[in-house]
N, C-alpha and C positions, 0 to 999 in steps of 0.2 A: 545570408541565404545560400552562398555556395558551400559553406560548411554543413549546413544543415542538408543539402542536397547529397553531399558527400556521405554523410551519416546514412541517409534513407537508403541508397543505393548499396552501400557496403555491409551494413549491419545484418547479421545472419538472423532470420526469423522465419516463422511459418507463414504460408500464404494467408490463413485465416487471420492471425495477428496483424498482418500487415494491411488486409482489407478491412478489418473492423477498427484500425486506428491505434492499436496498442503501440506499434513502432512510432507513429507520428506523436503520440502523448508522450513516449519516453523522451523523445528529441526535444519536444515542447518544454518538458519539465526541466531538462538541464539549462535550457535557456532562461526559464523562469528563475531558476536558482541564481544565475548570473546576474540577473537584474535586481533581485529582492534578497540577496544573502545578507546584506547588512541588517536588515530587519528581521531576518531569520535567525540572527546569533543567539539570541535568548533561547529559543526553541531548540536549536541544535546543541547548545551547551548543556540543557537539561537532559536531552537524550544521551550525550556522550557521558556525562557525569553518572547518570543512573547505570549506563553500561559498565563503567569502571567500578561502581560499587557493587554491582551484581557479580562482575568477574571474581571479585575478592571473596565470594560466598560459594564459588564453584570448585568443589574438591580437586577435580581433575580439569586440565584444559587442553584436551587433545583435539576436540571437534566443536566448532560453532557453526550454526547454520542460521541464515538470514533469509526470512521468508519476505518477498517483496522488496528484494534488494535494490532494485533500480540503480541509481547512481551512487548509493551509499553516502548520502549527504548526512544521514543521521549519525552514522558510525563509519568513519573513513577507514579504508582499507589498512592504513598503518596501525591502527589500534587493532584490529583483528590480527594481523600478522605478528604483532608484539606478543599477543597474549595466547594465541592458539596455535596448535601444530597443523590442523587442517581446517580450511574455510570453505563451506559450501554456500553458494548464493543461488537462490531460487526465485525465479520470475519468469513471466510469460515472454518478455523480451530483455535481453541483456545488452547494455550499450557496447559499442564497439571497442572502448578502452578495456572493458572487463574480458572481452574475447582475446585480446592481445595480452593482458596480464595472465590469463589461465594458460596461454600458451608458453609463456616465459616462466611461469612459477608453479610447480607441480603441486604446491600446497594449496592451490585455489582450484576449486571444481565448480562448474557451472551446471546447474540443472534447469532446463527449459521446462516450465510446467506452469498451467492454468491453475492457480490455487482455488478457483471456484468450480472448475470442471464444467462451466456453463457455456464456454466458447464453442465447443464442438455442436452445441444445439442450436446456436443462434440462427443458423440457415433455416430451421424448420419452424421457428417461432412465428406466429402470424399475429398474436394479440397480447396484450397485458395480461390477461388471464393465463395465457399459455406460459408466460414468465413466472407468474405465481405458482402454477403447478409444477414447473421445472425446480423451483426452490424447494417445494414441499417434497419432491422425489429426492433431491439431493441432500436433504436433511436427514434421510434415512440411510444415507451411503457414508462410507469411509472415503473422503476425497483425498486426503493425505495423511501419512503418519511418519514422521521423522524420527531419528533417534540420534542424539548427540549430547554433549556435555551441557551446551547451551543452545536454546532455539529462540530466535528473536523475531517477532512480527512487528515491522516498522511502518506505523502510521498507514496501515492498509484498509482499515474498516469502512470508511467512507468512499474510498476509491474502487472497491471490489465490483460494486454495481454500475459504475458510471458508464463504461463503454457498452455493456448489455442494454442499459437503458437507451442510450443513443441509437443501438441497433433496432430496438422494438419501437422507438419513435419514428424512424425512417419507415418501418413496416406499416404502422397505423396512420402515418402522415399528420401526426399532431404531437404536440409537447406534452409530456405528463404535467400533472400538477405537482407542485412542491410537496403535497402531502402523499402523492402516489410515489413519488421518487423516494421520500423518507421511508415509506413502508417496504420497497423494495431493497433499499440499502441497508435496512435493519435486517431483513432476512438474509441477505448475503453475509452480513457481519456476524450473525448468530451461528450460521454455518461454520464460518472461520474459526470462531473462538471454541466452538464444539470439537472441531477437529484438532485444534491446537492442543486442547487438553488431553487427547489421546496421545500425543506425542510423548516420546520417553526422553527425559532429561529435565533440566531446569527451564522454565519457560519465562521470557520477559516480553511483555506486549506494551507498545505505545499505541493507545486507542484514541482515535479522533472521533469523540463521541457527540460533540454539539458544533453546529455551524451557525455563524452569526453574521447576518448582512446589515451594514450600516450605511446610511446615506451621507452625503457630503457634511451634513451637520453633526454627524456621530450619532444619529438617532436609529434605533434598531428598526429595520423595516421586515426582518423575517429571522426567526431563530427555529432550527431544527434539532432534534435531539433522537439518537438512536437508542433506545431502551434494551440495551444488549444485557444478558444475564452473566455476570462474572462471578458466579458462585464457585467456591473452589480456588479463586485467586485472592492473593492479598493486594490490597490497595497500597500503592507506593507515593505517589505524587500527582499533582494536577497543575496545569499552566495554560495560559492561552498563547496561541500562535497566530501571528498576523500573517497570514499566508498570502494575501493579495490586496496591497493597498489601493486607494483610489487610483484609477487609471491603469491598472494591471489587468483585471479581468473585466472592468467596465468603468466607464467615466462617471457612473451614476453612484456606485457603491463600493465598499470594501468588504472583504471577507476575512473572518477570524474563525479559528478552530480552537475548541476547548480539548486539551489533550489529557487523558488519564493514563497512568502508567500502572501496570499490574504484574505481579510475579506469582509463579506456581512451581512447587517443587515436584 
């Protein structure tokens, strides 16, 4: 608890990111990794193997950009530093260790950016319909456009809408249904993939597309799917990620994600 309080107080972030829980979620993710890293090993190995394979196909290795860099669990910093001259990490909150790293190493640059562009509008949203209208508007805009030798989106798709959903639930004073959440998550994910396609350079995306909840008997109690269009991307690989075993997110169910990896030149 003391270390979490230390991180919360000292980690640089915006007022809105702190208010809406992005900082708290970042810290919680690090602690979840510490608790679950043994069962995450197959997932992390798949991510790192695909990264290494993709790097071999990149003609020049000057600049790599990680979208949704978080704690770099999927691609450790030593691999990035080994292969690229410059590393840009993009996220709405960067952990304290990355701020320290960027100060010590001029090859590492931190870009603080909300990759949905939705955070700035959360204060004005009053209903679920407002959130849908915001997504429709953002779908017509260029939210981000990066240029590098390799641009990686790291398991972002199902996460992009989670905190906006929590914000709207507080406004309307009810929990969204699973179907309502899936619709919002899909819209945010589609916007992300559309903008990723506009980036200049080779793209690699780890896309969490299916979420499965299982009870204590291993029976499926819910399965959601984000029907995002990956036209123009090459399918690479598919695997399951046991993200939260029984007792982690709930005493009643476990959570698994189906990850699909895609590339685009």
